[in-house]
BAMIPA-880490 format. One record per atom (N, C-alpha, C): residue number from 1; atom name; x, y, z. Coordinates in pm, 1 decimal, always signed. Layout:
<kolmars>
> NUM / CA / X / Y / Z
...
</kolmars>
This chain:
<kolmars>
> 1 / N / -5000.0 / +24238.4 / +22935.9
> 1 / CA / -5078.6 / +24130.7 / +22948.7
> 1 / C / -5099.1 / +24091.6 / +23077.1
> 2 / N / -5235.7 / +24050.1 / +23081.9
> 2 / CA / -5324.1 / +24053.1 / +23225.2
> 2 / C / -5254.8 / +23934.1 / +23279.8
> 3 / N / -5322.2 / +23858.4 / +23390.7
> 3 / CA / -5286.1 / +23778.0 / +23462.9
> 3 / C / -5376.7 / +23634.9 / +23436.9
> 4 / N / -5451.6 / +23693.6 / +23330.8
> 4 / CA / -5583.5 / +23574.5 / +23309.2
> 4 / C / -5572.6 / +23560.0 / +23159.8
> 5 / N / -5461.1 / +23602.3 / +23088.2
> 5 / CA / -5423.2 / +23557.6 / +22982.1
> 5 / C / -5309.2 / +23462.9 / +22976.6
> 6 / N / -5217.6 / +23519.0 / +23044.1
> 6 / CA / -5123.6 / +23418.0 / +23145.9
> 6 / C / -5156.6 / +23259.9 / +23145.9
> 7 / N / -5237.8 / +23277.9 / +23274.9
> 7 / CA / -5273.0 / +23152.9 / +23314.4
> 7 / C / -5314.2 / +23082.4 / +23181.2
> 8 / N / -5404.9 / +23165.4 / +23084.9
> 8 / CA / -5504.5 / +23038.7 / +22988.9
> 8 / C / -5389.6 / +23043.4 / +22907.5
> 9 / N / -5259.7 / +23071.1 / +22885.2
> 9 / CA / -5161.6 / +23075.1 / +22755.5
> 9 / C / -5071.0 / +22908.3 / +22881.6
> 10 / N / -5084.5 / +22936.8 / +22985.4
> 10 / CA / -4995.2 / +22813.2 / +23062.2
> 10 / C / -5060.9 / +22714.8 / +23034.0
> 11 / N / -5198.2 / +22678.1 / +23092.4
> 11 / CA / -5236.8 / +22578.9 / +23070.4
> 11 / C / -5329.7 / +22542.4 / +22957.7
> 12 / N / -5322.4 / +22596.8 / +22786.2
> 12 / CA / -5252.2 / +22552.4 / +22709.0
> 12 / C / -5124.1 / +22463.2 / +22662.7
> 13 / N / -5034.1 / +22527.4 / +22723.5
> 13 / CA / -4915.0 / +22442.7 / +22680.5
> 13 / C / -4916.1 / +22311.0 / +22795.2
> 14 / N / -4969.1 / +22329.0 / +22897.6
> 14 / CA / -4951.7 / +22196.4 / +22949.7
> 14 / C / -5076.3 / +22123.7 / +22926.6
> 15 / N / -5172.6 / +22164.3 / +22846.6
> 15 / CA / -5195.9 / +22037.2 / +22767.9
> 15 / C / -5157.2 / +21952.9 / +22684.8
> 16 / N / -5065.3 / +22043.5 / +22627.1
> 16 / CA / -4991.3 / +21983.7 / +22478.0
> 16 / C / -4926.1 / +21861.0 / +22477.5
> 17 / N / -4932.0 / +21810.9 / +22626.7
> 17 / CA / -4855.5 / +21687.5 / +22683.2
> 17 / C / -4914.4 / +21542.5 / +22608.4
> 18 / N / -5078.7 / +21611.1 / +22532.6
> 18 / CA / -5192.2 / +21486.9 / +22521.7
> 18 / C / -5101.3 / +21505.4 / +22346.0
> 19 / N / -5071.6 / +21569.8 / +22268.8
> 19 / CA / -5032.9 / +21562.5 / +22094.2
> 19 / C / -4909.7 / +21451.3 / +22176.0
> 20 / N / -4806.4 / +21440.4 / +22259.2
> 20 / CA / -4675.2 / +21387.1 / +22280.6
> 20 / C / -4732.8 / +21246.9 / +22292.4
> 21 / N / -4859.7 / +21215.5 / +22395.6
> 21 / CA / -4913.3 / +21050.0 / +22369.8
> 21 / C / -4995.0 / +21019.0 / +22277.8
> 22 / N / -5046.2 / +21109.9 / +22243.4
> 22 / CA / -5126.9 / +21006.7 / +22136.2
> 22 / C / -5018.8 / +20977.5 / +21996.1
> 23 / N / -4899.5 / +21085.3 / +21975.8
> 23 / CA / -4849.3 / +21045.5 / +21887.9
> 23 / C / -4767.3 / +20910.5 / +21929.5
> 24 / N / -4687.1 / +20926.8 / +22073.4
> 24 / CA / -4636.6 / +20759.2 / +22067.2
> 24 / C / -4797.2 / +20632.5 / +22076.2
> 25 / N / -4919.3 / +20671.8 / +22119.7
> 25 / CA / -4965.7 / +20568.1 / +22092.3
> 25 / C / -4981.1 / +20510.1 / +21981.3
> 26 / N / -4982.0 / +20615.2 / +21882.3
> 26 / CA / -5043.4 / +20570.4 / +21725.6
> 26 / C / -4897.2 / +20483.5 / +21638.8
> 27 / N / -4827.8 / +20510.3 / +21767.3
> 27 / CA / -4667.1 / +20481.5 / +21683.2
> 27 / C / -4687.3 / +20329.7 / +21702.2
> 28 / N / -4669.0 / +20297.8 / +21829.6
> 28 / CA / -4664.1 / +20177.7 / +21924.5
> 28 / C / -4737.8 / +20080.9 / +21868.0
> 29 / N / -4899.1 / +20172.3 / +21850.8
> 29 / CA / -4997.6 / +20059.0 / +21826.6
> 29 / C / -4991.7 / +19983.1 / +21673.0
> 30 / N / -4894.6 / +20066.2 / +21579.5
> 30 / CA / -4878.5 / +20071.1 / +21425.8
> 30 / C / -4775.4 / +19951.9 / +21460.4
> 31 / N / -4690.6 / +19967.2 / +21519.7
> 31 / CA / -4558.3 / +19908.3 / +21562.6
> 31 / C / -4609.6 / +19728.0 / +21612.6
> 32 / N / -4725.8 / +19751.0 / +21683.3
> 32 / CA / -4769.2 / +19640.1 / +21750.3
> 32 / C / -4885.6 / +19536.2 / +21644.4
> 33 / N / -4906.4 / +19611.4 / +21558.8
> 33 / CA / -4983.1 / +19535.1 / +21466.7
> 33 / C / -4879.6 / +19464.0 / +21372.6
> 34 / N / -4764.9 / +19543.2 / +21328.6
> 34 / CA / -4700.0 / +19494.7 / +21247.1
> 34 / C / -4619.6 / +19364.6 / +21281.1
> 35 / N / -4619.1 / +19385.9 / +21394.4
> 35 / CA / -4562.0 / +19235.8 / +21503.1
> 35 / C / -4642.7 / +19125.4 / +21533.9
> 36 / N / -4752.1 / +19176.6 / +21483.1
> 36 / CA / -4845.6 / +19081.0 / +21511.0
> 36 / C / -4855.3 / +18984.7 / +21409.6
> 37 / N / -4832.1 / +19047.3 / +21304.2
> 37 / CA / -4835.8 / +19020.9 / +21193.2
> 37 / C / -4741.1 / +18956.3 / +21110.3
> 38 / N / -4607.2 / +18966.6 / +21206.6
> 38 / CA / -4505.8 / +18853.4 / +21154.0
> 38 / C / -4514.4 / +18742.3 / +21233.6
> 39 / N / -4575.8 / +18801.8 / +21358.4
> 39 / CA / -4544.4 / +18664.4 / +21521.4
> 39 / C / -4701.4 / +18666.0 / +21547.0
> 40 / N / -4825.4 / +18592.4 / +21439.8
> 40 / CA / -4937.0 / +18595.7 / +21500.2
> 40 / C / -4914.3 / +18490.1 / +21603.2
> 41 / N / -4852.1 / +18357.0 / +21632.6
> 41 / CA / -4820.0 / +18322.3 / +21787.0
> 41 / C / -4786.8 / +18410.3 / +21932.0
> 42 / N / -4709.1 / +18493.0 / +21886.2
> 42 / CA / -4677.1 / +18575.5 / +22018.4
> 42 / C / -4781.8 / +18683.4 / +22038.9
> 43 / N / -4914.1 / +18709.5 / +22002.8
> 43 / CA / -5029.7 / +18789.9 / +21997.9
> 43 / C / -5056.8 / +18829.2 / +22183.2
> 44 / N / -5022.8 / +18738.9 / +22227.4
> 44 / CA / -5075.0 / +18777.6 / +22363.0
> 44 / C / -4983.2 / +18840.4 / +22440.7
> 45 / N / -4889.1 / +18822.7 / +22389.0
> 45 / CA / -4721.9 / +18902.9 / +22485.4
> 45 / C / -4736.4 / +19039.2 / +22421.7
> 46 / N / -4714.3 / +19052.7 / +22298.9
> 46 / CA / -4764.2 / +19145.2 / +22234.3
> 46 / C / -4829.4 / +19291.4 / +22254.3
> 47 / N / -4935.5 / +19223.2 / +22304.3
> 47 / CA / -5099.6 / +19316.9 / +22297.1
> 47 / C / -5019.5 / +19326.8 / +22475.9
> 48 / N / -5013.5 / +19228.6 / +22556.1
> 48 / CA / -4989.8 / +19290.1 / +22692.2
> 48 / C / -4894.3 / +19385.3 / +22665.7
> 49 / N / -4758.7 / +19375.8 / +22618.9
> 49 / CA / -4664.5 / +19497.2 / +22620.3
> 49 / C / -4735.9 / +19623.0 / +22552.0
> 50 / N / -4855.2 / +19610.6 / +22487.1
> 50 / CA / -4851.9 / +19730.8 / +22453.0
> 50 / C / -4963.9 / +19782.0 / +22501.5
> 51 / N / -5060.7 / +19731.7 / +22553.8
> 51 / CA / -5124.6 / +19800.7 / +22675.9
> 51 / C / -5041.7 / +19846.7 / +22796.0
> 52 / N / -4970.5 / +19807.6 / +22828.4
> 52 / CA / -4905.7 / +19865.6 / +22943.2
> 52 / C / -4820.3 / +19986.4 / +22894.2
> 53 / N / -4750.2 / +19964.3 / +22769.8
> 53 / CA / -4679.7 / +20131.3 / +22700.3
> 53 / C / -4808.2 / +20210.9 / +22668.8
> 54 / N / -4921.0 / +20170.4 / +22646.4
> 54 / CA / -5031.5 / +20283.1 / +22610.5
> 54 / C / -5083.9 / +20336.0 / +22722.3
> 55 / N / -5079.8 / +20276.9 / +22839.5
> 55 / CA / -5113.7 / +20339.6 / +22950.0
> 55 / C / -4984.5 / +20406.0 / +23020.4
> 56 / N / -4893.9 / +20378.8 / +23043.7
> 56 / CA / -4767.3 / +20521.3 / +23041.6
> 56 / C / -4820.5 / +20592.3 / +23008.5
> 57 / N / -4805.4 / +20616.8 / +22854.5
> 57 / CA / -4835.2 / +20748.4 / +22742.8
> 57 / C / -4934.7 / +20796.3 / +22785.4
> 58 / N / -5023.3 / +20748.4 / +22766.5
> 58 / CA / -5165.1 / +20847.8 / +22830.7
> 58 / C / -5139.9 / +20851.3 / +23001.3
> 59 / N / -5099.1 / +20812.2 / +23071.8
> 59 / CA / -5012.6 / +20882.1 / +23193.3
> 59 / C / -4984.3 / +20984.0 / +23161.7
> 60 / N / -4922.0 / +21009.5 / +23056.0
> 60 / CA / -4895.8 / +21192.0 / +23094.2
> 60 / C / -4942.2 / +21243.2 / +23024.8
> 61 / N / -5063.7 / +21237.6 / +22964.0
> 61 / CA / -5145.9 / +21347.4 / +22919.0
> 61 / C / -5235.1 / +21385.3 / +23000.6
> 62 / N / -5274.5 / +21289.3 / +23106.1
> 62 / CA / -5349.2 / +21323.2 / +23184.6
> 62 / C / -5300.1 / +21403.5 / +23341.1
> 63 / N / -5191.0 / +21341.2 / +23356.0
> 63 / CA / -5051.4 / +21461.8 / +23424.8
> 63 / C / -5057.9 / +21565.4 / +23302.0
> 64 / N / -5034.4 / +21591.6 / +23241.0
> 64 / CA / -5083.2 / +21766.4 / +23200.0
> 64 / C / -5198.8 / +21805.9 / +23202.2
> 65 / N / -5325.1 / +21705.4 / +23184.1
> 65 / CA / -5443.3 / +21813.7 / +23211.4
> 65 / C / -5478.4 / +21836.3 / +23364.0
> 66 / N / -5382.8 / +21730.5 / +23477.2
> 66 / CA / -5382.1 / +21775.9 / +23561.3
> 66 / C / -5342.7 / +21919.6 / +23589.8
> 67 / N / -5207.2 / +21858.4 / +23548.2
> 67 / CA / -5132.1 / +22047.6 / +23582.9
> 67 / C / -5206.6 / +22158.5 / +23533.0
> 68 / N / -5274.2 / +22092.9 / +23408.7
> 68 / CA / -5364.9 / +22265.4 / +23356.0
> 68 / C / -5469.5 / +22308.6 / +23446.8
> 69 / N / -5570.0 / +22204.8 / +23484.5
> 69 / CA / -5646.3 / +22228.8 / +23584.3
> 69 / C / -5600.3 / +22290.0 / +23697.4
> 70 / N / -5510.8 / +22261.3 / +23752.7
> 70 / CA / -5465.7 / +22354.7 / +23904.5
> 70 / C / -5360.7 / +22436.2 / +23908.5
> 71 / N / -5329.9 / +22500.7 / +23769.6
> 71 / CA / -5314.5 / +22573.5 / +23688.1
> 71 / C / -5408.4 / +22716.1 / +23727.4
> 72 / N / -5518.7 / +22673.4 / +23633.4
> 72 / CA / -5612.9 / +22740.0 / +23642.6
> 72 / C / -5726.7 / +22788.7 / +23787.1
> 73 / N / -5731.3 / +22712.0 / +23872.5
> 73 / CA / -5750.9 / +22659.6 / +23987.0
> 73 / C / -5693.7 / +22789.5 / +24065.7
> 74 / N / -5530.8 / +22737.7 / +24104.0
> 74 / CA / -5498.3 / +22778.2 / +24221.8
> 74 / C / -5386.4 / +22943.1 / +24175.5
> 75 / N / -5408.8 / +22942.1 / +24019.4
> 75 / CA / -5366.9 / +23094.8 / +23992.7
> 75 / C / -5455.3 / +23191.4 / +23974.0
> 76 / N / -5601.0 / +23168.2 / +23941.3
> 76 / CA / -5664.3 / +23245.1 / +23937.7
> 76 / C / -5693.0 / +23361.8 / +24056.8
</kolmars>
């Protein structure tokens, strides 16, 4: 295997962090909708926590993308 192929494989693996973030955000959103349907009066508090959790989960996906870009740029 040449270096270009290994770089592409490494970048592809780094981008897979988006899968975990997507699954996490989906589960969190589903649970938040369920919680709001059970306690509508707590909607604002639940939504604040949901947005914080989604932002943290999405940050892991962005970190993976940045690592993939850095792998491509610096290992060429």
